[in-house]
C-alpha positions in Angstrom: 29.9 10.4 38.5 27.5 13.2 37.4 30.3 14.5 35.2 30.7 11.1 33.6 27.0 11.0 32.8 27.1 14.6 31.6 29.9 13.9 29.1 28.4 10.6 28.2 25.1 12.3 27.4 26.9 15.0 25.4 28.8 12.3 23.4 25.5 10.5 22.6 23.9 13.8 21.5 26.9 14.4 19.3 26.6 11.0 17.7 22.9 11.6 17.1 23.6 15.1 15.5 26.3 13.6 13.3 23.9 10.8 12.3 21.3 13.3 11.3 23.6 15.5 9.3 25.0 12.5 7.4 21.5 11.2 6.7 20.2 14.5 5.2 18.6 13.5 2.0 17.2 16.0 -0.5 14.3 15.3 -2.8 15.1 13.2 -5.8 14.8 14.7 -9.3 11.2 14.4 -10.6 12.1 13.9 -14.3 14.8 11.4 -13.5 12.4 9.4 -11.3 9.7 9.3 -14.0 12.3 8.1 -16.5 13.7 5.4 -14.2 10.5 4.1 -12.6 7.9 5.0 -15.2 9.4 4.0 -18.5 7.4 2.9 -21.5 4.6 1.6 -19.4 3.9 4.9 -17.6 0.5 6.5 -18.1 -0.9 9.6 -16.3 -4.4 10.9 -15.8 -5.4 14.0 -13.9 -8.1 13.7 -11.3 -10.3 16.5 -10.0 -8.1 18.7 -7.8 -5.1 18.4 -10.0 -3.3 15.2 -8.8 -1.6 13.6 -11.8 -2.2 9.8 -11.2 0.6 7.5 -12.4 -0.7 4.1 -13.5 -0.1 1.0 -15.6 -2.6 -0.8 -17.8 -1.5 -4.4 -18.5 -3.0 -7.5 -20.0 -5.7 -8.0 -22.7 -8.0 -5.0 -22.9 -11.0 -7.3 -23.3 -10.2 -9.5 -20.3 -11.9 -9.3 -16.9 -10.5 -6.2 -15.1 -8.8 -6.0 -11.7 -7.5 -2.8 -10.1 -4.6 -3.1 -7.6 -4.1 -0.5 -4.9 -0.8 -0.4 -2.9 -0.4 0.4 0.8 1.1 3.2 2.9 4.6 4.4 1.8 4.5 2.0 -1.2 4.0 2.3 -4.9 2.5 0.3 -7.9 5.7 -1.8 -8.4 4.7 -3.8 -5.3 2.2 -5.6 -7.6 4.6 -6.5 -10.4 5.6 -10.0 -9.1 1.8 -10.9 -9.0 1.0 -9.2 -12.3 3.6 -11.3 -14.0 1.6 -14.4 -12.9 -1.8 -13.0 -14.1 -1.5 -10.6 -17.0 -2.1 -13.2 -19.7 -5.7 -13.8 -18.4 -6.7 -10.5 -16.9 -6.6 -6.8 -17.6 -4.7 -5.4 -14.6 -4.5 -1.7 -13.7 -2.2 -0.5 -10.9 -1.7 3.0 -9.7 0.3 5.3 -7.4 -2.0 6.9 -5.0 -1.8 10.6 -4.3 1.2 11.3 -2.1 3.1 8.2 -3.3 5.3 6.9 -6.1 5.4 9.0 -9.3 1.9 10.5 -8.6 3.4 12.8 -6.0 1.6 15.0 -3.6 -2.1 16.0 -4.0 -2.3 19.8 -4.8 -5.3 20.0 -2.6 -3.3 18.7 0.4 -6.0 16.1 1.1 -5.3 12.4 1.7 -7.2 9.4 2.9 -9.6 6.7 1.6 -12.1 9.2 0.0 -9.3 10.7 -2.1 -7.9 7.3 -3.0 -11.3 6.1 -4.0 -11.7 9.1 -6.2 -8.3 8.3 -7.8 -9.4 4.7 -8.5 -12.7 5.9 -10.1 -10.8 8.4 -12.2 -8.6 5.6 -13.5 -11.6 3.3 -14.2 -13.5 6.0 -16.1 -10.4 6.8 -18.1 -9.9 3.2 -19.0 -13.7 2.8 -19.8 -14.1 0.1 -17.1 -17.6 0.0 -15.7 -17.0 -2.7 -13.1 -13.9 -4.5 -11.8 -12.5 -6.6 -9.0 -10.7 -4.2 -6.6 -7.6 -5.6 -4.9 -5.7 -3.8 -2.1 -2.9 -4.4 0.3 -2.8 -2.8 3.8 -4.0 0.8 3.4 -4.9 -0.1 -0.2 -7.1 -2.9 1.3 -8.8 -0.4 3.5 -9.4 1.8 0.4 -10.8 -1.3 -1.5 -13.4 -2.2 1.2 -14.3 1.4 1.8 -15.0 1.7 -2.0 -17.2 -1.4 -1.6 -19.3 0.6 0.8 -19.5 3.8 -1.2 -19.5 2.5 -4.8 -20.8 -1.1 -4.8 -22.1 -0.6 -8.4 -18.5 -0.3 -9.7 -17.2 -3.5 -8.1 -17.5 -7.2 -9.0 -15.6 -8.4 -5.9 -12.8 -7.5 -3.5 -9.4 -9.0 -2.9 -8.1 -7.9 0.5 -4.4 -8.6 1.2 -3.6 -7.9 4.9 -6.0 -4.9 4.8 -6.1 -2.3 7.5 -9.3 -1.0 9.1 -10.2 -3.8 11.7 -9.9 -2.7 15.3 -7.2 -5.3 16.1 -6.4 -7.3 19.2 -3.3 -6.4 21.1 -0.4 -4.3 19.8 1.6 -5.2 16.7 5.3 -4.5 16.5 5.1 -2.4 13.3 8.1 -1.2 11.5 10.7 1.4 12.1 9.5 3.9 9.5 5.9 3.9 10.7 7.0 4.2 14.3 9.0 7.3 13.4 6.1 8.7 11.3 3.9 8.5 14.4 6.4 10.2 16.7 6.8 14.0 17.1 10.5 13.8 16.5 10.0 11.7 13.4 7.4 14.0 12.0 9.8 16.9 12.3 12.8 15.2 10.9 11.6 12.7 8.3 10.8 15.2 5.5 14.5 16.1 5.4 16.4 13.2 7.0 15.8 9.8 5.5 18.5 7.3 6.3 18.6 4.5 3.7 19.2 2.1 6.6 15.8 3.0 8.1 14.2 2.2 4.7 15.9 -1.1 4.5 15.1 -2.1 8.1 11.5 -1.1 7.6 11.1 -3.3 4.5 12.7 -6.2 6.3 10.3 -5.8 9.3 7.4 -5.8 6.9 8.1 -9.2 5.3 8.9 -12.7 6.6 10.8 -13.8 3.5 13.9 -11.7 3.6 15.2 -13.1 0.3 12.8 -10.9 -1.6 14.4 -7.8 -0.3 17.0 -6.9 -3.0 19.3 -3.9 -3.3 17.1 -2.8 -6.2 14.0 -2.9 -4.1 15.6 -0.9 -1.3 16.9 1.7 -3.8 13.4 2.0 -5.3 11.7 2.6 -2.0 14.5 5.0 -0.9 14.2 7.1 -4.1 10.4 7.2 -4.5 10.1 8.1 -0.8 12.1 11.1 -1.6 10.2 12.0 -4.8 9.4 15.7 -4.4 6.6 16.2 -1.8 6.1 12.6 -1.0 7.6 12.7 2.5 5.3 15.4 3.8 2.4 13.8 1.9 3.0 10.5 3.7 2.9 12.1 7.1 -0.5 13.7 6.2 -1.7 10.4 4.7 -0.8 8.6 8.0 -2.9 11.0 10.0 -5.9 10.4 7.7 -5.5 6.7 6.9 -8.5 5.5 8.8 -11.9 6.4 10.1 -12.8 3.9 12.9 -16.5 4.5 12.4 -16.4 2.9 8.9 -15.8 -0.5 10.4 -19.3 -0.6 11.9 -20.6 -0.7 8.3 -18.4 -3.4 6.9 -20.9 -6.2 7.4 -23.2 -4.5 4.8 -20.8 -5.4 2.0 -22.8 -7.6 -0.4 -20.2 -8.9 -2.8 -17.6 -11.7 -3.0 -14.6 -11.0 -0.8 -11.3 -12.9 -0.9 -9.1 -12.3 2.2 -5.5 -13.2 1.9 -3.2 -12.8 5.0 0.4 -13.6 6.0 0.4 -15.3 9.4 3.7 -13.6 10.4 2.5 -10.0 9.6 4.1 -7.7 12.2 2.2 -4.6 11.1 -1.4 -6.0 11.0 -1.6 -9.1 13.1 -3.3 -12.2 11.7 -6.0 -11.9 14.4 -7.5 -9.1 12.3 -8.1 -11.6 9.5 -10.6 -13.4 11.7 -12.3 -10.1 12.4 -12.8 -9.5 8.7 -14.1 -13.1 8.2 -16.6 -12.8 11.0 -18.1 -9.6 9.7 -18.4 -10.5 6.0 -21.0 -12.8 4.6 -19.6 -13.7 1.1 -16.0 -14.2 2.2 -13.2 -16.7 1.7 -10.2 -16.5 4.0 -6.8 -17.9 3.2 -3.8 -17.6 5.6 -0.3 -18.0 4.2 2.3 -19.6 6.5 5.7 -18.0 6.8 4.5 -14.9 5.0 4.4 -11.3 6.3 2.7 -8.1 5.3 3.3 -8.3 1.5 1.9 -11.7 0.2 1.8 -10.4 -3.4 5.6 -10.0 -3.3 6.5 -12.9 -0.9 4.4 -15.6 -2.5 3.0 -14.2 -5.8 2.5 -17.6 -7.4 0.2 -18.7 -4.4 -1.7 -15.4 -4.5 -2.2 -15.6 -8.3 -3.4 -19.2 -8.0 -5.9 -18.4 -5.2 -7.3 -15.3 -7.0 -7.9 -17.3 -10.1 -9.6 -20.2 -8.2 -11.8 -17.7 -6.4 -12.6 -15.8 -9.6 -13.8 -19.1 -11.2 -15.8 -20.3 -8.2 -19.6 -20.5 -8.0 -19.7 -17.7 -5.3 -18.2 -15.3 -7.9 -20.4 -16.3 -10.8 -23.2 -13.9 -10.1 -20.8 -11.0 -10.0 -19.4 -11.8 -13.3 -22.7 -11.7 -15.1 
């Protein structure tokens, strides 16, 4: 019997090794990725420390401005379905944070909300935008409300889509990629071995509406994850993604806040939405049924409608003046 288990274990080990060998994935070509995923809309601005921030500036330049910040392991294209619904009425700037998308790794090796806020401020200064609504999803939502604490003078209001940062109640399921990124084995292997199947499964676990997960979307995530330096940068970003002590200050935010949450979010459970609502004075909370972690991609028309209604509401009027 022991011999059977021994050979069975060796067979399993062999399968794992073969799987790793076949999933070896080198970095993608930087210039090819910029040409493919940047195109005519691509703009770049260098922030202090040397990171070359990739961004897009869409909509009328004299319209009210909104800055959109993506989440962990994502990129600015996550906002495009929503931007299509809003760009006629608003000036919309989206960016790839340091360590993600076409921005690539930060030369200083530093990541986290403070660095991301600096990137947003660099973008606003470059675009000559004094104040804007700041929108963020997941880690981008955390960046948005942390920016509300540190730079309230640059913000008209916040739109938080499934933001991170609340302590949470219970344990969420998460997705496969983030689980691996938090494991010692994953940290050692993921900079070199990135199975496309893991990327696909992680996206599917992040949304409730599987029909939005196209082959093109999977390929984009797979290739931009492998943009030179991004995999190591993502691991560093995961370690520095949150400072629990910041949550104790969130009730001091004194600006209009729109909270949008997918009820079926498996990464950041909907119970966290109520935590944000309890702490914030000038908030409006909307929960979307049958939606997961990415409302701006799953129900962009609903999100655009609710942002526009909030923006036109009385509670927002004082921030527009």
